[in-house]
C-alpha positions in Angstrom: 0.0 -0.3 -0.5 1.5 3.6 -0.9 2.7 5.7 1.7 1.3 8.5 -0.4 -1.8 10.9 0.1 -4.8 9.2 -1.8 -5.2 10.6 -5.0 -8.6 12.8 -5.2 -11.0 14.0 -7.8 -14.0 16.2 -7.6 -17.8 14.4 -8.6 -16.7 15.5 -12.4 -13.8 14.2 -13.1 -14.5 11.3 -11.3 -17.4 10.4 -13.1 -15.1 11.6 -16.4 -11.7 9.2 -15.8 -13.7 6.9 -14.4 -11.5 4.0 -16.3 -8.5 5.4 -14.9 -9.4 5.6 -11.6 -10.5 2.2 -11.2 -6.7 0.7 -13.5 -5.3 3.2 -10.3 -6.8 1.3 -7.4 -6.7 -2.0 -9.2 -2.7 -1.4 -8.6 -3.9 -0.5 -4.9 -3.6 2.9 -4.9 -7.0 4.5 -2.6 -9.1 7.6 -4.8 -10.4 10.8 -2.4 -14.2 10.7 -4.2 -14.7 15.4 -3.3 -18.1 17.3 -3.7 -17.1 20.9 -3.7 -13.9 20.7 -1.9 -15.4 17.7 0.7 -13.8 14.6 0.3 -17.3 12.1 0.8 -16.1 8.4 -0.6 -13.3 6.6 -1.4 -12.8 4.1 -3.9 -9.7 1.7 -2.5 -8.9 -2.1 -4.0 -11.3 -4.7 -3.0 -9.5 -7.8 -0.9 -8.3 -10.2 -3.2 -10.0 -13.3 -4.6 -9.6 -16.4 -4.7 -10.2 -18.2 -7.9 -10.8 -21.4 -8.5 -11.2 -23.5 -11.8 -13.6 -25.9 -9.9 -13.6 -28.8 -8.8 -10.2 -30.9 -7.9 -8.6 -28.1 -8.3 -6.3 -28.3 -5.6 -5.3 -31.9 -7.5 -1.2 -33.4 -6.3 -0.5 -30.2 -4.4 -2.2 -31.4 -1.6 0.2 -34.3 0.3 -2.0 -35.5 4.1 -1.1 -37.8 6.6 -1.6 -41.3 6.4 -4.1 -40.7 9.8 -5.5 -37.6 8.5 -9.0 -39.1 9.5 -7.9 -40.6 12.4 -9.7 -40.9 15.8 -7.1 -39.8 17.4 -6.7 -36.8 14.9 -10.1 -35.5 15.3 -10.4 -36.0 19.4 -7.5 -33.5 18.7 -8.9 -31.4 17.0 -12.4 -31.6 19.2 -9.8 -31.3 21.9 -8.4 -28.0 20.6 -11.8 -26.0 20.2 -12.7 -27.3 23.8 -15.0 -29.9 22.7 -15.4 -33.6 23.9 -16.2 -36.5 22.4 
């Protein structure tokens, strides 16, 4: 996130240059929209989203221990969350 102050646009300029503002925001910049010199809105990037290709998209990328679903492991996880098995 840049340490500089956020860029500021008046409403007319924001409407005129919306595509450019969105592009700047996509690159991590924050933009302030003002009306009559008073800030009224901030345009910020959304948190990144996970783009999965579909079911099985992590196939071959995860390694599970042989006992991953054993009663002992399940009891240990339940105990970590304060649940009595």
